[in-house]
C-alpha positions in Angstrom: 2.1 -41.9 22.5 2.2 -39.6 19.4 -1.1 -39.1 17.6 -1.6 -39.5 13.9 -1.6 -36.2 12.1 -4.9 -35.6 10.2 -4.4 -35.8 6.5 -5.3 -32.1 6.1 -2.2 -31.2 8.2 0.3 -33.3 6.4 3.1 -31.0 5.1 2.1 -28.2 7.5 5.2 -26.7 9.2 4.7 -24.0 11.9 6.7 -21.0 10.9 9.4 -19.6 13.3 8.5 -22.3 15.8 11.7 -22.2 17.8 11.7 -18.4 18.0 8.0 -18.3 19.1 8.6 -20.8 21.9 11.8 -19.1 23.0 10.0 -15.7 23.3 7.0 -17.2 25.1 9.4 -18.8 27.7 6.9 -21.5 28.9 7.2 -22.6 32.5 5.4 -25.2 34.5 2.0 -24.1 35.6 1.7 -21.1 33.2 -1.2 -20.5 31.0 -1.1 -19.8 27.2 -3.5 -19.1 24.4 -2.9 -20.2 20.8 -5.3 -17.9 19.1 -5.0 -19.4 15.6 -4.8 -23.1 16.3 -4.9 -24.4 12.7 -3.0 -27.7 12.7 -1.8 -27.2 16.3 1.9 -26.8 15.8 2.4 -24.1 18.4 0.0 -25.6 20.9 1.8 -29.0 20.6 5.2 -27.5 21.0 4.1 -25.5 24.1 2.5 -28.6 25.7 5.7 -30.6 25.0 8.0 -28.0 26.4 6.8 -27.9 29.9 3.8 -28.7 32.2 1.8 -25.6 31.1 -1.9 -25.2 30.1 -2.9 -24.2 26.6 -6.3 -22.9 25.3 -6.5 -23.0 21.5 -9.0 -21.0 19.4 -9.9 -21.4 15.8 -13.0 -20.6 13.7 -12.2 -23.3 11.1 -14.4 -26.3 12.0 -11.8 -28.7 10.6 -9.3 -27.6 13.3 -11.3 -29.7 15.7 -9.8 -32.8 14.2 -6.3 -32.2 15.5 -7.6 -30.5 18.7 -9.3 -33.8 19.6 -6.0 -35.6 19.3 -4.2 -33.1 21.5 -7.0 -33.3 24.1 -6.7 -37.0 24.3 -2.9 -36.8 24.9 -2.9 -33.8 27.3 -6.3 -34.1 29.0 -6.7 -31.3 31.6 -3.7 -29.2 30.1 -5.5 -28.5 26.8 -8.8 -26.9 25.8 -10.1 -26.0 22.4 -12.6 -23.2 21.6 -14.4 -23.0 18.3 -14.6 -19.3 17.5 -12.7 -16.1 16.5 -9.6 -15.0 18.3 -10.8 -11.4 18.2 -13.2 -12.4 21.0 -10.7 -14.3 23.0 -11.4 -12.4 26.2 -15.0 -13.4 26.0 -14.1 -17.0 25.1 -11.7 -17.2 28.1 -14.3 -15.7 30.5 -16.7 -18.5 29.5 -14.1 -21.0 30.6 -13.6 -19.1 33.9 -10.2 -17.7 32.9 -9.7 -14.0 33.8 -6.0 -13.5 33.0 -3.3 -15.2 30.9 0.0 -15.4 32.9 2.1 -17.1 30.2 1.4 -15.6 26.8 -0.5 -15.5 23.6 0.6 -16.5 20.1 -1.1 -15.4 16.9 -0.1 -17.0 13.5 -2.0 -14.8 11.1 -3.5 -15.4 7.6 -4.2 -18.7 5.9 -2.8 -22.1 6.8 -1.1 -24.5 4.4 -4.0 -27.0 5.1 -6.6 -24.4 4.0 -4.6 -23.3 1.0 -3.8 -26.8 -0.3 -7.5 -27.9 -0.2 -9.2 -26.9 -3.5 -12.6 -27.3 -1.9 -11.9 -24.3 0.4 -11.5 -22.0 -2.6 -8.4 -20.1 -1.4 -6.0 -21.2 -4.1 -5.6 -19.8 -7.6 -3.3 -22.7 -8.4 -6.0 -25.4 -7.9 -9.5 -25.1 -9.3 -12.3 -25.3 -6.8 -15.5 -23.6 -5.6 -15.0 -19.8 -5.0 -15.6 -19.9 -1.2 -12.6 -18.5 0.8 -14.4 -18.6 4.2 -12.2 -19.6 7.1 -15.3 -20.6 9.0 -18.8 -21.7 8.1 -20.6 -18.4 8.6 -21.2 -15.3 6.4 -21.2 -14.8 2.6 -18.6 -16.5 0.5 -16.2 -15.0 -2.2 -18.6 -16.1 -5.0 -21.3 -13.9 -3.6 -19.1 -10.9 -3.3 -17.4 -11.3 -6.7 -20.8 -11.6 -8.4 -22.8 -9.0 -6.5 -20.4 -6.2 -5.5 -20.2 -3.0 -7.6 -17.2 -2.3 -9.7 -16.2 0.5 -7.3 -16.4 -1.8 -4.3 -14.5 -4.6 -6.0 -11.7 -2.1 -7.0 -11.6 -0.7 -3.4 -11.2 -4.1 -1.9 -8.6 -5.4 -4.4 -6.6 -2.2 -4.1 -6.9 -1.8 -0.4 -6.4 -5.4 0.8 -4.3 -6.7 -2.1 -2.3 -3.6 -2.9 -3.0 -4.4 -6.6 -2.1 -1.4 -8.8 -4.4 -2.6 -11.6 -7.3 -3.0 -9.2 -9.8 -1.0 -11.3 -8.9 -2.9 -14.5 -9.4 -6.2 -12.6 -12.7 -5.0 -11.2 -13.9 -4.0 -14.7 -12.8 -7.4 -16.1 -14.7 -9.2 -13.3 -17.9 -7.2 -14.0 -17.7 -7.8 -17.7 -17.1 -11.6 -17.2 -20.0 -12.0 -14.7 -22.4 -10.3 -17.1 -21.9 -13.3 -19.4 -21.8 -16.0 -16.8 -21.7 -16.3 -13.0 -18.1 -16.6 -11.7 -18.2 -19.7 -9.4 -14.7 -21.3 -9.6 -11.3 -20.2 -8.5 -9.8 -21.2 -11.8 -12.2 -18.9 -13.7 -11.5 -16.0 -11.5 -7.7 -16.5 -11.7 -8.0 -16.7 -15.5 -9.9 -13.3 -15.6 -7.2 -11.6 -13.5 -4.3 -13.1 -15.5 -5.8 -11.5 -18.7 -5.5 -8.1 -17.1 -2.4 -8.3 -14.8 0.9 -9.4 -16.2 3.4 -11.6 -14.3 5.9 -9.5 -12.3 9.6 -9.7 -12.7 9.9 -11.8 -9.5 7.5 -14.4 -11.0 4.6 -13.6 -8.7 1.4 -15.0 -10.1 -0.8 -12.2 -11.4 -3.8 -13.5 -9.4 -1.9 -13.4 -6.0 -2.9 -10.0 -4.9 -6.5 -10.2 -5.9 -7.0 -13.6 -4.2 -5.4 -12.2 -1.0 -7.6 -9.1 -1.1 -10.8 -11.2 -1.4 -9.8 -13.6 1.3 -8.9 -10.7 3.7 -12.2 -9.0 2.9 -14.4 -12.1 3.2 -13.0 -13.1 6.6 -12.6 -9.5 7.9 -9.0 -10.5 8.7 -7.7 -7.0 9.6 -10.8 -6.2 11.8 -10.3 -9.6 13.5 -6.6 -8.8 14.1 -7.4 -5.4 15.5 -9.9 -6.9 17.9 -7.6 -9.7 18.8 -4.7 -7.4 19.7 -7.0 -5.3 21.9 -8.4 -8.5 23.5 -4.9 -9.8 24.2 -4.0 -6.6 25.9 -7.0 -7.0 28.2 -6.3 -10.5 29.3 -2.5 -10.7 29.5 -1.1 -10.4 33.0 2.0 -8.3 33.7 5.1 -10.1 32.5 3.2 -12.3 30.0 4.0 -12.1 26.3 2.2 -11.5 23.0 3.9 -13.0 19.9 2.5 -12.4 16.5 3.6 -13.9 13.2 2.3 -12.1 10.1 2.7 -12.9 6.4 1.9 -9.7 4.5 2.5 -6.0 4.9 -1.1 -5.1 5.9 -1.0 -7.4 8.9 2.5 -6.5 9.9 1.7 -2.8 9.6 -1.2 -3.1 12.0 0.8 -5.1 14.5 3.7 -2.7 14.3 1.4 0.3 14.9 -0.3 -1.4 17.8 3.0 -2.2 19.6 4.3 1.3 18.8 1.3 2.9 20.4 1.3 0.6 23.4 5.0 1.1 24.2 4.5 4.9 24.2 6.2 5.9 20.9 2.9 6.9 19.3 2.2 6.7 15.6 2.9 8.8 12.6 -0.2 8.8 10.4 1.4 11.1 7.8 5.0 11.9 6.8 4.0 15.6 6.9 2.8 15.5 10.6 4.8 15.0 13.8 4.5 11.7 15.7 1.4 11.7 17.8 2.1 10.6 21.4 -0.5 9.4 23.8 -0.7 10.2 27.5 -1.5 6.6 28.5 1.1 4.6 30.5 2.8 2.0 28.2 1.0 -1.3 28.4 3.7 -3.3 26.6 7.5 -3.5 26.5 8.9 -4.3 23.1 10.9 -7.5 22.8 11.7 -7.3 19.1 13.2 -4.0 17.9 12.9 -5.3 14.4 10.7 -8.1 13.1 12.3 -11.5 13.2 12.5 -13.3 9.9 13.0 -17.0 9.0 16.6 -18.1 8.4 17.7 -19.4 5.0 17.4 -23.0 6.1 13.8 -22.7 7.2 12.8 -21.0 4.0 14.5 -23.7 2.0 12.6 -26.3 3.9 9.3 -24.4 3.8 9.0 -21.8 1.0 5.8 -20.4 2.5 7.9 -19.1 5.4 9.7 -16.6 3.3 7.4 -13.7 3.9 6.9 -14.3 7.7 7.6 -11.5 10.2 7.5 -12.0 13.9 7.0 -9.2 16.4 6.7 -9.7 20.2 6.1 -7.6 23.3 5.8 -8.1 27.1 2.8 -6.9 29.0 3.4 -4.3 31.7 1.3 -3.7 34.8 -0.5 -0.7 33.2 -4.2 -0.8 32.6 -5.3 -1.6 29.0 -5.6 1.4 26.7 -9.0 2.6 25.7 -10.1 1.0 22.4 -10.2 3.7 19.7 -13.3 3.7 17.5 -12.7 5.0 14.0 -15.3 7.4 12.7 
């Protein structure tokens, strides 16, 4: 029996689904982690493909809706954990799981269900409260926009949104909030559009600023770094890590992680030689170049156009030490 899809998931299409499942190579009795459950597209496909077990993780409390349906259909083969995928090793330990012998999939960024709901505050196309939190905890975007200094706003918008006019946007925000609290996504988008002009490719001027605020509010890059390191700790030799990213900051971090772990090192500056580590490679690269959606998938789901998939297979080497940045 097929469960009814919760209304928040209508229209959601998992990106690069066939490619993800093919790379994970599910087999009967193997164990998988869907670290970013969302509407459950990857979990559902894995469970349908073979008699495997899936543990799904998501910090969005609304993800529980679809997880409940999958649990009813798959009983002992599916478990859901409310939490952050950056702590997946701790979550799995609480379930009594020490290693993952199948693989882990991470679908990064924001889901269509979150973006399409004005009440979540992620969209600059639909007016709603300026929230942007993927979970329930922590300060929301309204708090940051109205309390952060001009310099901090500019740093976040430039660093996480790669917005060239970050300082001008920050100045405009500070000027606007001095007159009235900025509490709606529509108001913030209008402020940005007065400063940033539409690009030649038609990208909405508010796109980069909204991305930057979302990444900052949810600590998305920090969560990703923690999640990649946690995946390395729990994956068994021969199991696989598949990551789908949607913007250059995410993809750059994933690329750097895999490059380090396969022993090629990283190149922090074009003026310096590649820095190699002495650690034994803990991964074997499966995708020499990132996989991209085909034309047909992009036509059916325009939000897939920026997706990039990278994957690697765990070796038997010990996990690398986690580097702490000063």
